C-alpha positions as CSV (number, residue, x, y, z in Angstrom):
1,M,0.0,0.0,-0.1
2,A,1.5,3.2,-1.1
3,R,2.6,5.9,1.3
4,F,2.3,9.6,0.4
5,I,4.8,12.4,0.6
6,F,3.3,16.0,0.2
7,I,5.8,18.6,-0.7
8,T,4.9,22.3,-0.3
9,G,6.8,25.6,-0.6
10,G,6.8,28.7,1.4
11,V,8.1,32.4,1.7
12,V,9.2,32.7,-2.0
13,S,8.9,30.8,-5.2
14,S,11.8,29.1,-7.0
15,L,13.1,27.3,-4.1
16,G,13.5,24.2,-5.7
17,K,10.6,22.0,-4.7
18,G,10.9,20.1,-8.0
19,L,14.5,19.2,-7.3
20,M,13.9,18.4,-3.7
21,A,11.1,15.9,-4.7
22,A,13.4,14.4,-7.5
23,S,16.3,14.0,-5.2
24,L,14.1,12.6,-2.3
25,A,12.7,10.1,-4.8
26,A,16.0,9.1,-6.0
27,L,17.3,8.5,-2.4
28,L,14.4,6.4,-1.6
29,Q,14.8,4.5,-4.9
30,A,18.5,4.0,-3.9
31,R,17.2,2.4,-0.9
32,G,15.2,-0.3,-2.9
33,Y,11.8,1.5,-2.8
34,K,9.7,1.8,-5.8
35,V,8.7,5.6,-6.2
36,R,6.5,7.8,-8.3
37,I,6.2,11.7,-8.5
38,R,3.3,13.8,-9.3
39,K,2.9,17.4,-9.8
40,F,-0.2,19.5,-8.8
41,D,-0.3,23.0,-10.8
42,P,-2.7,25.5,-9.2
43,Y,-3.0,27.5,-12.6
44,L,-6.2,27.7,-14.6
45,N,-4.6,26.4,-18.0
46,V,-5.7,22.9,-18.8
47,D,-2.0,22.1,-19.5
48,P,1.2,24.3,-20.3
49,G,0.9,23.4,-23.9
50,T,-0.3,26.7,-25.1
51,M,1.7,28.9,-22.5
52,S,4.6,30.9,-23.6
53,P,8.1,29.4,-22.7
54,Y,8.8,33.0,-21.3
55,Q,5.7,32.3,-18.9
56,H,6.3,28.9,-18.1
57,G,9.6,27.4,-19.3
58,E,9.5,24.4,-21.5
59,V,6.7,22.0,-21.8
60,Y,7.7,18.6,-20.9
61,V,6.3,15.9,-22.9
62,T,5.6,12.1,-21.8
63,D,5.5,9.1,-23.7
64,D,1.6,8.9,-23.7
65,G,1.4,12.4,-24.9
66,A,0.8,14.6,-21.9
67,E,2.0,18.2,-22.0
68,T,3.3,18.7,-18.6
69,D,5.3,21.2,-16.2
70,L,9.1,21.0,-16.6
71,D,9.5,19.6,-13.1
72,L,8.5,16.2,-14.7
73,G,11.6,16.3,-16.4
74,H,13.5,16.5,-13.2
75,Y,11.5,13.7,-12.0
76,E,12.3,11.7,-14.9
77,R,15.9,12.4,-15.0
78,F,16.8,11.7,-11.5
79,T,14.8,8.4,-11.2
80,G,14.6,7.1,-14.7
81,V,10.7,6.4,-14.0
82,S,8.7,7.6,-17.2
83,A,6.1,9.9,-16.2
84,C,2.7,9.9,-17.8
85,Q,-0.9,11.6,-18.1
86,S,-1.7,10.6,-14.5
87,D,1.5,12.6,-12.9
88,N,0.4,16.2,-13.6
89,I,-2.7,17.9,-13.0
90,T,-3.9,21.6,-13.3
91,S,-6.8,23.5,-11.7
92,G,-7.8,24.1,-15.2
93,R,-8.2,20.3,-15.8
94,I,-9.9,19.8,-12.8
95,Y,-12.6,22.5,-13.3
96,R,-13.0,21.7,-17.0
97,D,-13.8,18.2,-16.2
98,I,-16.0,19.0,-13.2
99,I,-18.0,21.7,-15.4
100,A,-18.4,19.2,-18.0
101,R,-19.9,16.5,-15.5
102,E,-22.1,19.2,-14.3
103,R,-23.4,20.0,-17.8
104,R,-24.1,16.4,-18.3
105,G,-26.2,16.3,-15.1
106,D,-23.8,13.8,-13.4
107,Y,-24.3,15.7,-10.0
108,L,-28.0,15.2,-10.0
109,G,-29.0,18.9,-9.7
110,A,-26.6,19.3,-6.5
111,T,-24.8,22.6,-5.9
112,V,-21.1,22.1,-7.3
113,Q,-18.6,23.7,-4.9
114,V,-14.9,23.6,-4.2
115,I,-15.5,21.4,-1.2
116,P,-16.2,18.7,-1.8
117,H,-16.3,18.4,-5.4
118,V,-12.8,20.2,-6.3
119,T,-11.1,18.7,-3.4
120,D,-12.4,15.2,-4.1
121,A,-11.1,15.3,-7.6
122,I,-7.7,16.3,-6.3
123,K,-7.7,13.5,-3.8
124,Q,-8.7,10.9,-6.6
125,F,-6.0,12.2,-8.8
126,A,-3.4,11.7,-6.0
127,K,-4.9,8.1,-5.3
128,D,-5.3,6.9,-8.9
129,D,-2.9,4.7,-10.7
130,T,-0.5,3.9,-7.7
131,G,-0.2,0.4,-8.6
132,D,2.6,-1.4,-6.6
133,H,4.5,1.6,-5.6
134,D,5.9,2.2,-2.2
135,F,6.0,6.1,-2.3
136,I,3.8,8.6,-4.1
137,L,5.6,12.0,-4.0
138,C,3.2,14.9,-4.6
139,E,4.4,18.4,-5.3
140,I,2.2,21.1,-4.7
141,G,3.0,24.2,-7.3
142,G,3.1,27.7,-6.1
143,T,3.8,29.1,-2.5
144,V,1.7,28.7,0.7
145,G,-0.7,31.5,1.0
146,D,-1.4,31.7,-2.9
147,I,-5.2,31.9,-3.4
148,E,-4.8,29.5,-6.2
149,S,-3.3,26.8,-4.1
150,L,-5.9,26.7,-1.3
151,P,-8.1,23.8,-2.6
152,F,-4.7,21.6,-3.0
153,I,-3.8,22.4,0.6
154,E,-7.2,21.5,1.6
155,A,-7.2,18.3,-0.4
156,I,-3.9,17.0,1.3
157,R,-5.2,18.0,4.7
158,Q,-8.2,15.8,4.0
159,L,-6.0,13.0,2.7
160,R,-3.7,13.2,5.8
161,N,-6.9,12.5,8.0
162,E,-8.4,9.7,5.7
163,L,-5.2,7.9,5.2
164,G,-3.7,8.5,8.6
165,R,-0.3,9.9,9.7
166,D,1.4,6.5,9.3
167,R,0.7,6.8,5.6
168,T,1.5,10.5,5.0
169,C,4.3,12.8,5.4
170,S,4.3,16.6,4.8
171,V,7.7,18.2,3.6
172,H,7.7,22.0,3.5
173,V,10.6,23.7,1.8
174,T,11.1,27.1,3.0
175,L,13.7,30.0,3.1
176,V,16.0,31.1,5.8
177,P,17.5,34.2,4.1
178,Y,21.1,35.6,5.3
179,I,21.0,39.3,6.0
180,A,24.3,40.6,5.4
181,A,23.8,43.9,7.3
182,A,23.1,41.9,10.4
183,G,25.6,39.0,9.6
184,E,23.1,36.5,10.3
185,L,20.5,34.1,9.2
186,K,16.8,34.9,10.0
187,T,14.3,32.1,10.8
188,K,11.3,34.4,11.0
189,P,10.1,33.9,7.3
190,T,10.1,30.1,8.0
191,Q,8.2,30.4,11.1
192,H,5.6,32.6,9.4
193,S,5.4,30.4,6.6
194,V,4.8,27.1,8.7
195,R,2.1,29.3,10.8
196,E,0.4,29.9,7.8
197,L,0.5,26.1,6.6
198,T,-0.6,24.9,9.9
199,G,-3.2,27.4,10.0
200,L,-4.7,25.6,6.8
201,G,-4.6,22.4,8.7
202,V,-1.4,20.9,7.5
203,Q,1.5,20.6,10.2
204,P,4.8,19.9,8.5
205,D,6.7,16.8,9.7
206,V,10.0,17.8,7.7
207,L,11.4,21.2,7.0
208,L,13.9,21.6,4.0
209,C,15.3,25.0,4.8
210,R,17.1,26.7,1.8
211,C,19.8,28.8,2.8
212,E,23.1,30.4,1.5
213,Q,25.1,29.9,4.7
214,P,25.4,26.9,7.1
215,L,22.6,26.7,9.4
216,P,23.9,26.8,13.2
217,E,22.6,24.6,15.8
218,G,21.1,27.7,17.6
219,E,18.8,28.5,14.7
220,R,18.1,24.8,13.9
221,N,16.8,24.4,17.4
222,K,14.8,27.7,17.3
223,I,13.1,26.5,14.0
224,A,12.2,23.3,15.6
225,Q,10.7,24.9,18.7
226,F,8.6,27.6,16.9
227,C,7.5,25.1,14.0
228,N,6.6,22.2,16.3
229,V,8.9,19.6,14.6
230,R,12.0,17.7,15.8
231,K,15.4,19.3,15.4
232,E,16.6,16.3,13.4
233,A,13.8,17.3,10.9
234,V,14.8,20.7,10.1
235,I,17.1,19.9,7.1
236,P,19.6,22.5,6.0
237,A,19.7,22.9,2.1
238,L,22.5,24.8,1.0
239,D,23.2,26.0,-2.6
240,A,24.9,23.1,-4.6
241,S,27.8,23.2,-7.2
242,S,25.5,21.3,-9.5
243,I,21.7,19.9,-9.5
244,Y,23.4,16.5,-9.5
245,S,25.0,16.9,-6.2
246,V,21.8,17.7,-4.6
247,P,20.8,13.9,-3.8
248,L,24.0,13.4,-2.2
249,Q,24.0,16.6,-0.1
250,Y,20.5,16.0,1.0
251,H,21.4,12.6,2.1
252,G,24.4,14.0,4.1
253,E,21.9,16.0,5.9
254,G,19.6,13.2,6.7
255,L,16.5,14.1,4.6
256,D,15.8,10.4,3.3
257,A,16.7,8.8,6.9
258,E,14.2,11.5,8.6
259,V,11.4,10.8,6.1
260,L,11.8,7.0,6.7
261,R,11.8,7.6,10.4
262,H,8.6,9.3,10.2
263,F,7.1,6.3,8.5
264,G,8.7,3.8,11.1
265,L,10.6,2.2,8.2
266,D,14.1,0.9,8.6
267,S,16.1,0.1,5.4
268,P,19.7,-0.4,4.3
269,A,21.7,2.4,3.4
270,P,21.3,3.6,-0.1
271,E,23.3,2.6,-3.0
272,L,24.7,5.9,-4.1
273,S,27.7,4.8,-6.3
274,R,26.0,5.9,-9.7
275,W,25.4,9.4,-8.3
276,D,29.1,9.4,-7.1
277,D,30.1,8.7,-10.7
278,I,27.8,11.4,-12.2
279,V,29.2,14.0,-9.8
280,D,32.9,13.0,-10.4
281,R,32.1,13.1,-14.4
282,Y,30.7,16.6,-14.0
283,Q,33.2,18.0,-11.7
284,N,36.3,16.4,-13.1
285,P,36.0,16.8,-16.8
286,E,39.1,15.9,-19.0
287,G,38.5,18.6,-21.6
288,E,35.8,21.0,-22.9
289,V,33.7,22.0,-25.9
290,T,31.7,25.0,-26.6
291,I,28.3,24.5,-28.2
292,A,26.2,27.4,-30.0
293,V,22.5,27.0,-29.3
294,V,20.9,29.2,-31.8
295,G,17.2,29.7,-30.8
296,K,14.5,32.0,-30.0
297,Y,13.8,31.8,-26.2
298,V,17.3,32.4,-25.3
299,G,16.5,34.9,-22.7
300,L,15.0,32.2,-20.3
301,P,17.0,29.2,-19.6
302,D,14.2,27.2,-18.4
303,A,12.5,27.4,-22.0
304,Y,15.3,24.8,-23.0
305,K,15.8,23.0,-19.5
306,S,15.9,19.4,-20.8
307,L,18.1,20.5,-23.8
308,N,20.6,22.1,-21.4
309,E,20.6,19.1,-19.4
310,A,20.9,16.7,-22.3
311,L,24.0,18.4,-23.3
312,V,25.6,18.1,-19.9
313,H,24.7,14.5,-20.1
314,G,26.3,14.3,-23.5
315,G,29.6,15.9,-21.7
316,M,29.4,13.3,-19.0
317,A,29.3,10.5,-21.4
318,N,32.6,11.9,-23.0
319,R,34.0,13.2,-19.8
320,V,34.2,16.9,-21.0
321,K,32.7,19.9,-19.9
322,V,30.1,21.7,-22.2
323,N,30.1,25.4,-22.4
324,I,26.7,26.4,-23.8
325,R,26.7,29.9,-25.8
326,W,23.1,30.8,-26.1
327,I,22.4,32.8,-29.3
328,D,19.2,34.7,-30.3
329,A,18.6,33.6,-33.8
330,E,17.4,37.0,-34.7
331,V,20.8,38.5,-34.5
332,F,21.7,36.6,-37.7
333,E,18.6,38.3,-39.6
334,K,20.4,41.5,-39.7
335,E,22.0,43.0,-42.7
336,D,25.3,43.6,-40.6
337,S,25.3,40.1,-39.0
338,E,28.6,38.7,-37.7
339,I,27.5,35.3,-38.1
340,A,31.0,34.1,-38.8
341,G,32.4,35.9,-35.7
342,L,30.0,34.1,-33.6
343,L,29.8,30.8,-35.1
344,E,33.3,30.1,-36.1
345,P,34.8,29.4,-32.8
346,M,32.1,26.9,-31.9
347,H,32.7,23.4,-31.8
348,G,29.1,22.6,-32.5
349,I,26.0,24.2,-33.7
350,L,22.5,23.1,-32.5
351,V,19.3,24.6,-33.7
352,P,16.4,23.6,-31.2
353,G,12.7,23.3,-31.6
354,G,10.2,26.3,-31.7
355,F,6.9,27.9,-32.8
356,G,6.3,30.6,-35.5
357,E,8.3,32.7,-38.0
358,R,10.3,34.9,-35.7
359,G,14.0,33.9,-35.8
360,T,13.7,31.3,-38.5
361,E,15.8,32.9,-41.0
362,G,18.5,33.3,-38.4
363,K,18.3,29.6,-37.8
364,I,18.3,28.8,-41.4
365,A,21.4,30.8,-41.8
366,S,23.0,28.9,-38.9
367,V,22.3,25.6,-40.7
368,R,24.0,27.0,-43.8
369,F,27.2,28.1,-42.0
370,A,27.5,24.7,-40.1
371,R,27.0,22.8,-43.5
372,E,29.4,24.8,-45.3
373,R,32.1,25.1,-42.6
374,D,31.9,21.3,-41.7
375,I,31.0,22.2,-38.0
376,P,29.0,19.5,-36.2
377,F,25.3,20.3,-36.5
378,F,22.2,19.0,-34.5
379,G,18.8,20.2,-35.6
380,I,15.8,19.4,-33.5
381,C,12.3,19.5,-34.5
382,L,12.0,23.1,-36.2
383,G,15.9,22.7,-36.3
384,M,15.4,19.8,-38.6
385,Q,12.7,21.5,-40.7
386,A,15.3,24.6,-41.0
387,S,17.9,22.1,-42.3
388,C,15.5,20.9,-44.9
389,I,14.5,24.4,-46.1
390,E,18.2,25.3,-46.1
391,A,19.1,22.2,-48.2
392,A,16.3,23.0,-50.7
393,R,17.2,26.5,-51.1
394,N,20.9,26.3,-51.3
395,A,21.7,22.5,-52.5
396,A,18.5,21.6,-54.5
397,G,17.9,25.0,-56.3
398,I,14.6,25.6,-54.9
399,A,14.9,29.3,-54.0
400,T,11.6,29.9,-52.5
401,A,11.4,26.9,-50.3
402,S,9.8,27.5,-46.9
403,S,7.3,26.4,-44.5
404,T,3.4,27.1,-44.4
405,E,4.0,27.8,-40.8
406,F,5.4,31.1,-41.8
407,G,2.9,32.2,-44.2
408,E,1.6,31.2,-47.9
409,T,4.5,29.6,-49.9
410,S,4.6,28.0,-53.6
411,E,7.3,25.4,-52.4
412,P,6.0,24.1,-49.1
413,V,8.8,21.9,-48.0
414,V,7.3,21.7,-44.6
415,G,3.6,21.7,-44.0
416,I,1.1,21.3,-41.5
417,I,0.0,17.8,-40.8
418,T,-3.7,17.1,-40.6
419,E,-3.7,13.3,-40.0
420,W,-1.2,10.6,-39.2
421,M,-1.1,7.1,-37.8
422,S,-0.9,6.3,-34.1
423,D,-1.3,3.3,-31.8
424,E,-4.9,4.4,-31.4
425,G,-5.5,4.5,-35.1
426,L,-5.8,7.4,-37.6
427,Q,-5.4,10.8,-36.0
428,Q,-6.9,13.8,-37.6
429,R,-6.7,17.5,-37.0
430,A,-8.3,20.7,-38.5
431,E,-6.0,23.4,-39.6
432,G,-7.9,26.1,-38.0
433,G,-8.8,24.3,-34.6
434,D,-7.8,24.8,-31.2
435,L,-4.1,25.4,-30.5
436,G,-4.3,22.9,-27.3
437,G,-3.9,19.3,-27.8
438,T,-3.8,19.6,-31.8
439,M,0.0,18.4,-32.2
440,R,1.6,15.3,-32.8
441,V,2.5,14.6,-29.2
442,G,4.0,11.6,-27.4
443,A,6.1,8.7,-28.3
444,Y,6.1,7.3,-31.9
445,D,8.2,4.7,-33.7
446,A,10.6,5.4,-36.5
447,E,12.5,3.1,-38.7
448,L,16.1,3.8,-39.4
449,K,18.0,3.2,-42.7
450,P,20.3,0.3,-42.4
451,G,24.1,1.4,-42.6
452,S,23.2,5.2,-41.9
453,R,25.0,7.1,-39.4
454,I,21.9,7.6,-37.3
455,A,21.4,3.7,-37.1
456,S,25.1,3.4,-36.1
457,I,24.5,6.0,-33.3
458,Y,21.4,4.2,-32.1
459,G,22.9,0.7,-32.5
460,T,19.4,-0.6,-33.8
461,N,17.1,0.2,-36.8
462,N,14.0,0.7,-34.8
463,I,13.4,3.4,-32.3
464,S,10.7,5.3,-30.3
465,E,11.0,8.9,-29.5
466,R,8.7,11.9,-28.1
467,H,7.2,14.3,-30.5
468,R,5.7,17.8,-30.1
469,H,5.0,19.6,-33.3
470,R,2.2,20.6,-35.9
471,Y,4.4,20.9,-39.0
472,E,6.2,17.9,-41.0
473,V,8.7,17.9,-43.7
474,N,6.8,17.3,-46.9
475,I,7.8,13.9,-48.3
476,A,7.1,15.1,-51.9
477,Y,10.4,16.9,-51.5
478,R,12.5,13.8,-50.7
479,E,14.1,13.2,-54.1
480,A,15.2,16.8,-54.7
481,L,16.5,16.9,-51.1
482,E,18.4,13.7,-51.3
483,K,19.9,14.8,-54.7
484,G,21.4,17.7,-52.8
485,G,23.1,15.4,-50.3
486,L,20.6,15.4,-47.4
487,I,19.5,11.8,-46.6
488,F,16.2,10.8,-45.3
489,S,17.7,8.2,-42.9
490,G,14.7,7.9,-40.5
491,M,10.9,7.5,-41.5
492,S,7.6,6.7,-39.7
493,P,6.8,3.1,-40.1
494,D,4.2,3.8,-42.9
495,G,7.1,5.6,-44.7
496,L,5.1,8.8,-44.7
497,L,6.5,11.0,-42.3
498,P,10.3,12.1,-42.4
499,E,11.9,11.6,-38.9
500,I,15.6,11.9,-39.4
501,V,17.8,13.6,-41.9
502,E,21.6,13.4,-42.1
503,R,24.5,14.5,-44.4
504,P,27.0,11.5,-45.2
505,D,29.6,13.9,-46.5
506,H,29.6,15.9,-43.4
507,P,31.4,15.3,-40.3
508,W,28.4,15.1,-38.2
509,F,25.0,16.7,-39.4
510,V,21.8,15.1,-38.1
511,G,18.4,16.7,-37.9
512,V,15.4,14.9,-36.0
513,Q,11.7,15.7,-35.9
514,F,11.3,14.6,-32.4
515,H,12.7,15.8,-29.1
516,P,15.5,13.3,-27.9
517,E,16.4,15.7,-25.0
518,L,13.3,14.6,-23.2
519,K,14.7,11.0,-22.7
520,S,18.3,11.7,-21.7
521,R,19.4,10.8,-18.2
522,P,22.6,11.6,-16.3
523,F,23.2,7.8,-15.7
524,D,21.9,7.0,-19.3
525,P,22.8,9.9,-21.8
526,H,20.8,9.9,-24.9
527,P,23.0,8.6,-27.9
528,L,22.4,11.5,-30.1
529,F,23.7,13.9,-27.5
530,A,26.7,11.7,-26.5
531,G,27.5,11.5,-30.2
532,F,27.2,15.2,-31.1
533,I,29.4,15.8,-28.2
534,E,31.9,13.5,-29.3
535,A,32.0,15.2,-32.7
536,A,32.3,18.5,-31.1
537,L,35.3,17.1,-29.2
538,T,36.8,16.0,-32.4
539,Q,36.2,19.4,-33.9
540,A,37.7,21.1,-30.8
541,R,41.1,19.1,-31.4
542,L,41.1,20.1,-34.9
543,V,41.0,23.9,-34.1
């Protein structure tokens, strides 16, 4: 029977609840327990699929096609457990489903209210599909005191009463700021945050205190006394050298031991050798490479969170440090663009996914530079489409080649997809339909060309990768593009949708329609990123 760990945050946002949840799950997993992590998001969007990356960061996609919060990426990267639709819920989705039921008459004329209808839906979401897991970790988004999160706090209060304290644990992540003028850490914000949470009926069992300075015993005792927890349950959480050091750091401070003590469980010490190896590879590289990421959301690193981490994983696989240079694609669209000055020193060029016309000509210019200068190139989603448009224009003689995403064109090398085959059968979408839920999203199979570079990288001719896009490369242009040297080396099983392109005459030139960064793990780097960084390392040695 699953035990539940509810994770809340107080004082300020961005304290790292998601990273804390992922780290605690990894530690419990290292002790032999089966874990699962879920995210409760209080915002009213049904999912983050239609939200700007500048508002929300990246949209993380699961195998079963859920568009979710980026924290699920942390969960997967730290535990290796694939997330699914049932691991992320929003207020918008809950209210949508409740209103739909009310319109159908499912409530038999009853007044529909936050309590019990909304809170019951939240509780049901937490308890569903728990299988044979030992621990279900539930992260509540936002900060205690937010109006939006009140139904979620009330729901976990009710769950604690219904399931009993022996099956539930409340972990509260809070801030202990250092006031330079006073030269000391201040515990009052933590006291107020815990008081707020307790006033809502949830008494924390463990406090994770984020701080920039070591937490003295006096302050630790003070927090324990004022917040009604054991001193051992006040866990200091100092800033770490990297996110991959966090599980080891939290274990050293006793987080996992205290949570297990709360549940009355006694287990063997965790097996953390793989985390020791990850940290060693990260902190002791034997070389370095510099990768240019030419994108349109580079002003917010979280917009490319999984991409950033996958590049780091590729570095770990080759035991090198990866220096990432984020470059706004629009700078290459100016007449006085210094593309050579910015890209010539790079050991690799990566063009990531994105939506809309802004910055696309700069991405296409980056593809051309990488092709002509023999610099390792990796195109992902829109990056692959840009490589096909560039090939059509500059190698196949189709000067007006473009994408219908950017407006009307006489040469639609890339066009919107309105139907495709999936495991559930034929999927159809209308071009003018809603934005949400209209993409080819989730895991799809691809068949690789035997003897191709991509088949060699994967070590197989059949793969499954996660997609999120509305537009596809037009198969009608395959012959023209292949005559120009761009080979279609990966296709959908029905042979209609191009999945991968490559240039055999180039040191390393690969474009993929899917998002391989979503399946990369620190202890299992994605082969495409490992191969790309290996090629960049070769390039670095040539410079």
